C-alpha positions in Angstrom: -5.3 -0.8 -6.6 -2.7 -0.7 -3.5 -5.0 1.1 -1.0 -4.6 -0.9 2.4 -0.4 -0.4 1.3 -0.4 3.3 0.8 -3.2 3.5 4.1 -0.4 1.6 6.1 2.4 3.9 4.9 1.0 7.0 4.6 0.0 6.0 8.5 3.1 4.9 9.5 4.9 7.5 7.9 2.4 9.9 10.1 3.2 8.2 13.5 6.9 8.4 13.0 6.8 11.5 11.6 9.0 10.4 8.7 9.0 12.8 5.2 8.3 10.4 2.0 12.2 11.5 1.5 13.2 9.8 4.5 11.9 6.8 4.9 12.8 6.6 0.7 16.5 7.2 1.5 16.6 4.7 4.1 14.7 2.1 1.9 17.7 2.7 -0.3 15.7 4.3 -2.8 17.4 7.4 -4.6 14.7 9.8 -4.7 10.5 9.8 -2.9 9.0 9.5 -6.3 8.9 6.1 -5.7 7.6 6.1 -2.5 5.2 8.6 -3.1 3.6 5.8 -5.2 2.9 4.0 -2.9 1.0 6.5 -1.0 -0.5 7.5 -3.9 -1.9 4.1 -4.0 -0.1 3.7 -7.2 2.1 0.6 -6.6 3.1 -1.8 -3.7 6.4 -1.7 -1.9 8.5 -4.6 -2.7 8.2 -7.4 -0.5 12.3 -7.8 -0.1 12.3 -3.8 1.4 8.8 -4.8 3.6 11.2 -6.1 6.7 12.8 -2.7 6.6 9.9 -0.4 6.5 8.5 -2.9 9.4 11.6 -2.0 11.4 11.7 2.0 10.6 8.4 2.6 11.2 7.8 0.3 14.3 5.0 -1.3 11.9 4.1 -4.8 12.8 5.0 -7.7 9.9 1.3 -9.0 10.4 -0.3 -5.8 9.5 1.8 -5.3 6.6 0.9 -8.8 5.4 -2.8 -8.2 5.6 -2.3 -5.1 4.0 -0.4 -6.7 1.1 -2.5 -9.8 0.9 -5.6 -7.5 0.9 -4.4 -5.4 -1.8 -3.7 -8.7 -3.8 -7.3 -10.2 -3.5 -8.4 -7.0 -4.7 -6.2 -6.9 -7.9 -7.9 -10.2 -8.4 -10.9 -9.8 -7.8 -10.7 -6.9 -10.7 -9.0 -8.9 -12.9 -11.7 -12.3 -12.9 -14.8 -9.8 -13.2 
């Protein structure tokens, strides 16, 4: 349900050569489990952490916004079938 954010995060991690644990620590999470869940498409990154994610990974806010909105639209469509 969070395919676009998942793809975006996977790409960013690969391009910046960051581990999930490194990103998790940099974003203020105690361990990498939450980042693992985002990468697997189980959940999305909290809005309050997206700006910091953008800074850490050189991902534009517009790219993040687009991915977030596409995921929201997909969840809305699924819920209203």
